[in-house]
C-alpha positions in Angstrom: 10.5 33.7 -20.5 7.4 31.6 -21.3 7.6 30.5 -24.9 4.1 30.2 -26.4 3.0 28.4 -29.6 -0.4 29.2 -31.1 -2.5 26.5 -32.8 -5.7 27.8 -34.5 -6.9 27.7 -38.0 -8.1 31.3 -37.8 -5.3 33.7 -38.7 -7.2 36.6 -37.2 -7.4 34.9 -33.9 -3.7 34.0 -33.9 -2.8 37.5 -34.8 -4.9 38.8 -32.0 -3.3 36.4 -29.5 0.1 37.4 -30.7 -0.7 41.1 -30.2 -2.1 40.4 -26.8 0.9 38.3 -25.6 3.4 40.7 -27.1 2.5 43.2 -24.3 3.6 40.7 -21.6 7.3 41.0 -20.7 7.5 37.4 -19.6 6.0 35.9 -22.8 7.1 35.3 -26.3 5.1 33.8 -29.2 7.5 31.5 -31.0 5.2 30.3 -33.8 1.8 29.6 -35.1 0.1 26.5 -36.6 -3.2 26.1 -38.6 -3.9 22.6 -37.4 -2.6 19.8 -35.2 -0.3 18.3 -37.8 1.4 21.6 -38.4 1.7 22.0 -34.6 3.5 18.7 -34.1 5.9 19.5 -37.0 6.5 23.0 -35.6 7.2 21.7 -32.1 9.8 19.2 -33.4 11.9 22.2 -34.5 10.7 25.0 -32.2 11.0 24.6 -28.4 7.9 25.9 -26.5 6.7 25.9 -22.9 2.9 26.3 -23.6 0.7 25.6 -26.5 -2.4 27.6 -26.8 -4.6 25.3 -28.9 -8.1 25.3 -30.4 -10.1 22.1 -30.7 -11.9 22.6 -34.1 -9.1 22.5 -36.6 -8.8 20.8 -40.0 -6.6 17.8 -40.8 -5.8 17.0 -37.2 -8.1 18.6 -34.6 -7.4 19.2 -30.9 -8.9 15.9 -29.8 -6.7 13.9 -32.1 -3.6 16.1 -31.5 -3.7 16.0 -27.7 -2.6 12.4 -27.1 0.1 12.8 -29.8 1.4 15.9 -27.9 1.4 14.0 -24.7 3.4 11.2 -26.3 5.9 13.2 -28.3 6.2 16.4 -26.2 5.2 15.5 -22.6 7.1 18.5 -21.3 4.9 21.0 -23.2 1.8 22.3 -21.3 -1.4 22.7 -23.3 -4.0 25.3 -22.6 -7.1 24.8 -24.7 -8.6 28.0 -26.2 -12.0 27.1 -27.6 -15.6 28.3 -28.1 -16.9 24.8 -27.1 -18.3 25.1 -23.6 -19.8 21.6 -23.3 -18.7 19.9 -20.1 -18.0 16.7 -22.1 -15.5 18.4 -24.3 -13.8 20.1 -21.3 -13.5 16.7 -19.5 -12.3 14.9 -22.6 -9.5 17.4 -23.2 -8.4 17.5 -19.6 -8.5 13.7 -19.3 -6.3 13.5 -22.5 -3.7 15.7 -20.8 -4.5 19.3 -21.3 -3.4 21.5 -18.4 -6.2 24.0 -18.8 -9.3 25.2 -20.7 -10.3 28.7 -21.6 -13.2 29.9 -23.6 -12.5 32.3 -26.5 -14.9 34.9 -25.1 -12.7 35.2 -21.9 -11.0 38.5 -21.2 -7.4 38.8 -22.4 -6.2 39.2 -18.8 -7.7 35.8 -17.9 -6.0 34.1 -20.9 -2.7 35.6 -19.9 -3.2 34.4 -16.3 -4.1 30.9 -17.6 -0.9 30.7 -19.6 1.2 31.7 -16.6 -0.7 29.2 -14.4 -0.2 26.2 -16.7 3.4 27.2 -17.4 4.0 27.0 -13.6 2.6 23.5 -13.5 -0.9 24.3 -12.4 -4.3 23.4 -13.7 -6.6 26.2 -15.0 -10.2 26.7 -16.0 -11.5 30.1 -17.0 -14.1 31.7 -14.6 -17.1 31.1 -16.9 -16.4 27.4 -17.2 -15.7 27.0 -13.5 -19.0 28.6 -12.5 -20.9 26.7 -15.2 -19.6 23.3 -14.0 -20.2 24.2 -10.4 -23.8 25.2 -11.1 -24.4 21.9 -13.0 -22.9 19.9 -10.1 -25.2 21.7 -7.7 -28.2 21.1 -9.9 -27.4 17.4 -10.3 -27.0 17.0 -6.6 -30.3 18.6 -5.9 -32.0 16.3 -8.5 -30.3 13.1 -7.3 -32.8 11.0 -5.4 -32.1 10.7 -1.7 -32.4 6.9 -2.0 -29.5 7.0 -4.4 -27.2 9.1 -2.2 -27.9 6.9 0.8 -28.0 3.4 -0.7 -24.4 2.7 0.4 -25.6 2.7 4.0 -27.9 -0.3 3.5 -26.9 -3.8 4.8 -26.7 -6.8 2.5 -30.1 -8.1 3.9 -31.7 -4.7 3.4 -30.4 -4.6 -0.2 -31.9 -8.0 -0.7 -35.3 -6.9 0.7 -35.2 -3.7 -1.4 -34.7 -5.8 -4.5 -37.7 -8.1 -3.6 -39.8 -5.1 -2.8 -39.0 -3.7 -6.2 -40.1 -7.0 -7.7 -43.6 -6.4 -6.2 -43.5 -9.0 -3.4 -45.5 -8.3 -0.3 -44.0 -8.4 3.2 -45.4 -11.9 3.7 -44.1 -13.2 0.4 -40.6 -11.8 1.2 -40.8 -13.4 4.6 -41.5 -16.8 3.1 -38.8 -16.4 0.5 -36.2 -15.4 3.0 -37.4 -17.9 5.7 -38.0 -15.2 8.2 -40.9 -13.6 9.9 -43.2 -10.9 8.5 -42.4 -8.7 11.4 -38.6 -8.9 10.6 -39.3 -7.9 7.0 -41.4 -5.0 8.2 -38.6 -3.9 10.5 -36.0 -4.1 7.6 -38.4 -2.2 5.3 -38.8 0.6 7.9 -35.0 0.7 8.4 -34.5 1.1 4.6 -36.9 4.0 4.4 -35.4 5.7 7.5 -31.8 5.3 6.2 -32.5 6.6 2.7 -35.0 9.3 3.9 -37.2 8.2 1.0 -40.8 9.3 1.2 -42.2 5.9 0.4 -41.6 2.5 -1.1 -42.3 3.8 -4.6 -39.3 6.0 -4.5 -37.1 3.1 -3.5 -38.5 1.0 -6.3 -37.8 3.6 -8.8 -34.2 3.7 -7.7 -33.9 -0.1 -7.7 -35.1 0.0 -11.3 -32.7 2.8 -12.3 -29.7 0.9 -10.8 -30.6 -2.4 -12.5 -31.6 -4.3 -9.4 -34.6 -5.4 -11.4 -35.3 -5.4 -15.1 
């Protein structure tokens, strides 16, 4: 039997979750709390396997309660149930120790599945969040400059020349500064462009600026 404790300042939502979970033969709602402080006090006297917890709560919200739950009740698995779909909030709660994150507009069957998943020691994100995060990652990858993705392939000398190019030096000036030939600098410059697949030197300079290679 999975013992579930509900933490949400909305009584209607807690009642709805209690009614939903009462239909599951392997689940039992053992209590409800209006805020994080009540949750901690309740857990001290009421054993639970999974806490279904909102983030926005008075007195002690989910962000503040999460590290205390980890410290005082490390065996309890926390499944966040929130309307906050910002990736930053999801990451923050998971990093703090939450086992999963479900949006309040998720179907009841998905919430039930999430409870079973975290109770079994697994991580869980609802479908909408998973798709949203995946789409954002794909979008970011598409927008990331090729030069940024390929910079790790450059040699130390090529990085040095890139920095000098970004400072506005010509091939001849770079050659003088590095005590080498202009042809050698031109070769390195071409290698940098080929390795990064950058269209031109301007794209490389923009990246050098964004990475702090130059002020």
